[in-house]
C-alpha positions as CSV (number, residue, x, y, z in Angstrom):
1,M,0.0,0.2,0.0
2,Q,1.1,3.8,-0.6
3,I,0.2,7.1,0.5
4,K,-1.9,8.0,-2.3
5,D,-4.3,5.0,-1.8
6,L,-5.0,5.8,2.0
7,Q,-8.9,6.8,2.6
8,P,-10.5,7.9,5.8
9,K,-11.7,5.5,8.4
10,Q,-9.5,2.8,6.6
11,G,-8.3,0.0,8.9
12,K,-5.8,-2.8,8.0
13,V,-3.0,-0.6,6.5
14,D,0.4,-2.0,5.8
15,I,2.5,0.5,4.7
16,T,6.5,1.4,5.0
17,V,7.4,4.9,5.0
18,D,10.4,7.7,5.6
19,V,9.8,10.0,8.6
20,V,10.6,13.4,7.3
21,E,9.5,15.8,10.3
22,K,8.6,15.5,14.0
23,A,7.0,17.8,16.3
24,A,7.5,18.3,19.6
25,P,5.9,15.5,22.1
26,K,2.7,16.8,24.2
27,E,2.1,15.0,27.4
28,F,-1.5,14.9,28.6
29,Q,-3.7,13.1,31.3
30,K,-6.6,10.9,30.5
31,F,-8.7,9.2,33.3
32,G,-6.0,10.0,35.8
33,N,-3.2,8.3,33.8
34,P,-0.5,10.3,32.1
35,G,0.2,10.0,28.4
36,K,2.1,11.3,25.1
37,L,1.3,12.0,21.7
38,C,3.4,13.3,18.8
39,N,2.7,14.0,15.2
40,I,5.1,13.2,12.4
41,K,5.2,13.6,8.6
42,I,5.8,10.5,6.8
43,K,6.2,10.3,3.1
44,D,6.9,7.7,0.4
45,E,7.1,8.1,-3.6
46,T,3.6,8.9,-3.7
47,G,3.1,11.7,-1.2
48,Q,3.2,12.7,2.4
49,T,0.9,12.7,5.3
50,T,0.7,12.8,9.0
51,M,1.2,10.0,11.4
52,T,0.3,10.4,15.5
53,L,2.7,8.6,17.8
54,W,1.3,7.5,21.0
55,N,3.1,7.0,24.5
56,E,6.3,4.6,23.8
57,Q,6.1,5.4,20.0
58,V,7.0,9.0,20.6
59,E,11.0,8.2,21.9
60,K,11.0,5.3,19.3
61,I,10.5,7.1,16.1
62,N,13.2,9.7,14.9
63,I,13.5,12.1,11.9
64,G,15.0,9.8,9.2
65,D,13.6,6.5,10.3
66,K,12.2,4.0,7.9
67,I,9.1,2.7,9.5
68,K,6.7,0.0,8.7
69,I,3.1,0.1,10.0
70,T,1.1,-3.0,10.3
71,N,-2.7,-3.1,10.6
72,G,-2.8,0.6,11.1
73,Y,-5.8,2.9,11.0
74,V,-6.6,6.3,9.0
75,N,-8.6,8.9,10.4
76,E,-9.1,12.4,9.1
77,W,-8.6,15.5,11.3
78,Q,-9.5,19.0,10.3
79,G,-9.5,17.8,6.8
80,E,-6.4,15.8,6.8
81,L,-5.6,12.3,6.7
82,Q,-3.6,11.0,9.7
83,L,-2.5,7.3,10.3
84,S,-1.8,5.6,13.3
85,T,-1.5,2.1,14.9
86,G,-4.8,2.3,16.5
87,K,-5.7,-0.3,19.1
88,F,-4.6,-3.2,17.3
89,G,-1.8,-1.9,15.0
90,K,2.2,-2.5,14.9
91,L,5.1,-0.2,14.5
92,E,8.7,-0.9,13.6
93,V,12.1,0.8,12.7
94,V,13.1,-1.3,9.7
95,G,16.1,1.1,8.5
96,K,17.1,4.6,7.7
97,A,15.3,6.6,5.3
98,V,16.8,7.4,1.9
99,L,16.3,11.2,1.2
100,N,16.5,12.8,-2.0
101,E,19.1,15.5,-1.4
102,K,18.3,17.1,-5.0
103,S,14.7,18.0,-4.0
104,N,15.8,19.4,-0.5
105,N,13.5,17.0,1.3
106,S,16.1,16.6,4.2
107,P,14.5,15.6,7.5
108,K,13.7,18.9,9.8
109,P,11.7,19.2,13.1
110,I,8.0,20.5,12.6
111,G,7.7,24.0,13.0
112,V,11.4,25.0,12.1
113,E,11.4,27.6,9.3
114,E,13.6,27.0,6.1
115,E,16.6,29.5,6.4
116,E,16.9,31.8,3.5
117,E,20.1,31.5,1.1
118,I,22.2,34.5,1.7
119,D,24.0,36.3,-1.3
120,D,27.2,37.3,0.3
121,T,28.3,39.0,-2.9
122,T,28.8,42.9,-1.8
123,E,27.6,45.6,-3.9
124,K,31.2,46.6,-4.7
125,E,31.6,43.1,-5.9
126,S,28.6,43.3,-8.0
127,E,29.7,46.6,-9.4
128,E,33.2,45.3,-10.2
129,A,31.9,42.4,-12.0
130,D,29.7,44.5,-14.0
131,E,32.4,46.7,-15.2
132,E,34.7,43.9,-16.1
133,E,32.0,42.5,-18.0
134,S,31.2,45.9,-19.9
135,D,35.2,46.2,-20.7
136,S,35.3,42.9,-22.0
137,H,32.3,43.8,-24.4
138,D,34.2,46.8,-25.6
139,N,37.3,45.4,-26.2
140,I,35.3,42.8,-28.9
141,E,34.0,45.7,-30.6
142,E,37.1,47.6,-30.8
143,E,38.5,44.2,-32.7
144,E,35.8,44.0,-35.1
145,I,36.1,47.7,-36.1
146,N,39.8,47.2,-36.7
């Protein structure tokens, strides 16, 4: 199965995906018992979606892991599909994700903004480069005239 095939309220999902982002874990209390949850972004060659990790899964899964979900369940939250292991599913790390550097899909924490690429060419260097280019055009014109 692939991410593009996932549908809301779908069970028995068996899929292997790469973890590309991980949000900060949140702690909660339910019926007096402490719990932990965390959302991750997962992807395969067909797309990406969110997966919710619960309790011990939060510490087990990291950015850059390749994970296999067996008997998972798809939910929909605020119009977005979310995969989880549900009550009966299984989650295991099966290796490291192979990330495509050309498409800049390197893993990063959820909520971390991309850094802008800074052009460190100074204004003076740009002007000097323009002048050199202009001088070389002048020399070509002089040679053509002679």
